N, C-alpha and C positions, 0 to 999 in steps of 0.2 A: 618145464620145460623151457628151454629158449624158445626165440621162433630160425633161429642161424645155428647151425649143428656141420661139424666136420668129421667127416669119421675118417679111422685114418691107423695103419699099424701100428702098433709100438714095440713092433719090436724091431723095426727098420730103423739104423740110426740118422738114415737123411730122412725118413716121416720126422721120427720124434727134435730132431736137431727143428724142423722142419714149426713145428709144434710151439717149440720152447719160442723161436723166432716170430713167430706169429702173434705169442700173446705178451707179447712186451711191443705191439704197434699197436700205437691207443683209437685208431678208428678199428680196429680187430676186440676188444677187451668186452664186446658184447658177446661174444661168442663161447659155444659151448662144444667144448674137443672130447669126443667118446671112439675108445677102442675098439677094431673088432670085433676081440676076444671078451669082450665083458657080456652082458646078460642085456642090455642097452642096445650096445651098441646089435650086436645081432637081431635082437628088436626090430630095430631101425632098418637094416638093414630087408628084412622082413615084408614087415611093412610095403616098402619101398619096391620090392621083388625084382630084389639086386641080389643073382648067385655070383659071394664072394668066396670059394672053393679055392678060386687062386688066390685071395684077398691082392693086387695086381692093382688096383686104383683106389685115388681116394672119391670121398664124396663127399658133397658140399649140399645140406638142405638148406631151399631159404625161402619163408613161404608160403610154405609146400611144395616147392620146384625143385627138384632132386636137379643135379649137375655129376658128372661123371668124369674123370680121366682131365685134360690139359683145360675142359670146360670148368671144373671147378676149379681149378688153382689158381685162372683166371677173371673166375668170380669173386673166388676169397678177396685177389689182389683189387681187383673193382670196391670191393667193399671196406679194405683200410683205405683208403682213402691215399695224396696227398700223394709223390711221386710213384711213389706201389701202380695207384690208379693208370698212369703211362700207359704200361703192361700189357692193360686188359687189347693194346691197340694189336696184341696178334689174333683178337677176335676175327678179321680180315683173311686170315692165312685157313682156309680145310682145314674140318677137324682132319681129316682122313692122315689129315699130313702133320695135324700138332699132337695126333693121336699115336703119331707113329715114333715119334722123338720120345713122348711120355714111357709108349710101351719099354723104347730102350730101358729107358734108366728104372720105371719099374722094376722087368725083368734083372737085371743086373746090383739092384740096393743092396742086397746083402751079401756083395762081393764089398761095399766099403767099411771096414770099422769103423766100430764105434769111438 
């Protein structure tokens, strides 16, 4: 298993498009992408003690550290390198504010058609 893993909702158009985009980024080719509803995904979520009954956030596991929601997105962008890591500056925004925006998008993600 790779040391950096993204766990995502494969039934979400935004999520699958984002994963496809990330797979094309040169700095992120070493990441493993695992869907929530796979055996491996469920096992990883259980190991992280995360409740995914609502499946409303992305998880990024790197070097045995677990990041969720906006924190996961920012860590993935940082990992991407190049101009993408500039967006890591949003880390200065308090996580409740970042996660409020993230939660709004996550809550409405199924309204966006594939």
